N, C-alpha and C positions, 0 to 999 in steps of 0.2 A: 500296222501301217504308222508308219511316224507322221509325228503332229506336227504343223507348218508350224514356221519360227515366229516370237513375238514379231509385231508391226515396227516397220523402222523406228529407230528413237528410244526403244522401250526395251527395259534390261527382260530377260527371264524370270520366273519368280524362284529361287534358291529352293523350294521345296516341293516343282513344277515334277508331274508324274510325263508331262506329255511336250518330250523331247523329240526322241527319237526311238526307233524298238530298242530299247536301254537294253543290255547285255546282250544283243545276237551278236551272232560268232561275224568277226571282222574280215572282211574279204578286199580289204584294200580299197581304190578310188573308186569301184569298180559296183558297190554293191550295192548302189541305188541311184537316183537322178537327181534323190535329194543335194541343193547346193551344198548342205553343211557334211557331206558325205565326200565332195569331190577336192580336186585341188587344181592349182592354176596349170595351164599348159605346159609343159617341159620339165615338170619337177619330178625327180623319181616316188613313185611310192611307196609306203612305210609296206615290210614286207610282212604278212600274217604273224608268221612266228617271231619277229620280232616285238607285235604289237601283244600280244600270249603272252612274251617272257616279259613285257614292261607291265601288265597287269599284274600276272605273279609277283613281282617285285614291290609292284605298291600295294599292294594286298600285304606283305609282309610289313611293310614299314605301318599300315595302319592299322596293324593287329592289338585290339586290346589285351590279348593274353599271352603276348612273348616276353620272353626276359627284360626287354623294355616296354610295356605298352605303352601304344600310342598315346593315349590319353593325359598318361601322367607326364609324358615329355611334352606334349604341347602345354598345361598347365605353367610346367614351367616355363615355355617358350614365349607365351601370353602372359606371364606372370609381370606387370608394370614393376617391381619391388626386384627382379632381376635384370642383368646388364644381357637382353637378349632383342633384338629389333622388335619383334614381334609384330602386332599391328602399328606401329607408329608407322612403319614404312610407308602403308598404303594412307594413314589418317595424316602424317605431319601438317600443318600448315605451315602455308597454304596450299590448298589441292586449287588446282587450275588447269581442268582437262588440255586445253587449247595454249599453253605457253609452259615454257621449260623455265625453271626456278631457280631460284639458289635452293630453298627447299626441298626440290626435286634431288638436285647434287647431294643434297645433304642425305635424304634418305636412302637415297642408293650405296653412300658411303658405309650406312650401319649397317648392311650385309655385307659388311667384310671386305670392301675393294675400296682402292683409293681412284679420286678422278684430280689429278692435278693442277697447276695454274695453268699451263697452253686448254686444256679441254674444259676446265670454266669458263676462259677467255670467249673458248669458240664457241660454248654453247651460253653462253648471257649477255659478251658483248653483241651491238650491233655489227653482222657479217652476211658475206654469203652464205658461210656454213651457217650461221645459225637460222637463218631464211629459209636453207634448205630443210633443215629439219624440221621446222615451225608448217613447214608446206604439207610437209610426209605426215606431221603430227595432226592436222583438220583433215586430211586425206583419209583416217584410220576409225573407223566405227568405236563409239565406245559399247563394243558388246560382248558376248562373251563367246571365249572358244568354241564352247559347245554347237554353237550354232556357225560360225564362220564358216564363210562359201571361198569358193578362189576368188570372187572379187575383195575380199576381206583379207584374203591371206597374202594375197597379192600388193595391198596397202601396208602389210603389216612387214613384208621384205625391204619393202622402200622406205619405211621408215627406218629399221633394224640398220638398211645399209647406211641414212645418213648418220643416224648416231653413231653408230661405230667408225664410222669416217671423223666424224666431231670428234670423238677419245683419242683416238690418234697422232700419235707423231706424224707431221704434213709429209716428210720425206720417204714415210714408209710405203712402200709400191703395192703390198698386200695387207691393207688394215686386219688387226684379227683381236682387239679389245673384245669379243664374243660374250664374256663373259659377265664385263662390267653394262654395256652394250643391253645385252637379255634384262639384263636388271633395272637399270634403269627404263625401258620399255615398258617392263612390268606395273613400276611405279608410275607411267605415266596412262595405260592401260590395264588395271590389274585381274582384269576376269578376264583377258585375249591372248597377253602376253607369260608363257609361264617362266620362271626361273631358273635358268638351265645354269650350272655349274659344273666343272668337273668333279663333284663328287654323285651331286645327282643325277647327271649323265651314266655313270661310268654304275652305278646301282641299275638301274632299268636300263642298260644293257645297248646304250645310244654310243659310248667310244668304245670302239673295237680298239686292242692294244695296238700304238701306232698308227694310229688311224684320228684326224682329226673328226670332232661332231658335223654335223647336218643340219641346220636349222628347220628345213624345211623338213627332212624326215621325222625330225622331233615333234614339232608343230602337231605334225599328224598323229604322233604318239600320245603327245599327250592330248589331244582333240579325242583320241579313240576312248583313252584313263578317264577322262570326264564325264562319256559318255555308257561310260560299261556301268550295268547296273550293281553287277558284285562292288564295284571303286564307289560307283552313288548311295548304296547301303551302309559302306564302311564306313565314306565321312561322316554322313548322315547322322549315326551309330554315336560317334565321337561326343555332341554335343553334350548328352544328358551324362556322359561317362567324365567330362573337362569339370562340368558345373558342380559333381560332389568333389571332384581329387582337389579343385579349388578351396570348396571350403569356404572361409572367409577370407582368402589372398585378394586381391582388386586382381583380374585376370581380366583382360580383355579381347577376345578371339578377333577372329578377320569374321566376316559373316559368309563369304563365297567360296564355294567348293575349290574351285584352280587355287585359292590362295592357302585354305587349309591343306590341300594335296602338296604343295611345293614345302608346309611349313612339315608335314610329318616327314614328306622324302628328307629333307634337308638335316629333319633331329638323327633320324635314323642315320639315313647314309655318314653324318658327323660324328655319329658316337656323342651327342650334346643334347641338353634338352633335358 
């Protein structure tokens, strides 16, 4: 029996066992009546076989006994003496949840993307584009993807679209700066937006050859991953292993499961860390 999400404005405990029927088979958006298993009207549901493939791929990236153990990669990724983004992506000050600042743009570029002069002005200077982004941002709750329901996903969609538009050349008829938009949105709502890029989405099976990614399906898959008991256990097991691996190094990890999952997926898919 699934437990209710936390009260509005509160975050779930990273160690909470009371989320939903964790580890239960995925049956798409009709698996229960709980809001955080549903999707907005008109969205294409993620196929159960796609979710199971993604779970297997995530567990591969999280494994501590692979040729490139997850705890070793993440200890390197979060080592502040090394040249990885690590937790700086989320923690770089100032952290302003309801604004878009120069620090947000700089933090986003730490994830190997560029934000040029045009997008910088559109996002930071007073303009209709910036107003649209800030209004969309204000409507997105600072919550966890694990408990995101249709209203949350719809608000995410509006923000993602506004950010993607701001990042794109105004002459572009179909804005498609999806990787940079995903990363900037993740900076603003770190436990709600997964970091999507070609490497990670390909590893999870979300980028079939010759097809574009689908954020609606991707978000459902990440929501299923972060609620899967096998994935949760694998993420939670990494903490002590990373601490042991770090020894006397200055290693500062993210605290949320989604961020740790993102880091494990990227370091595995990129061959780095």
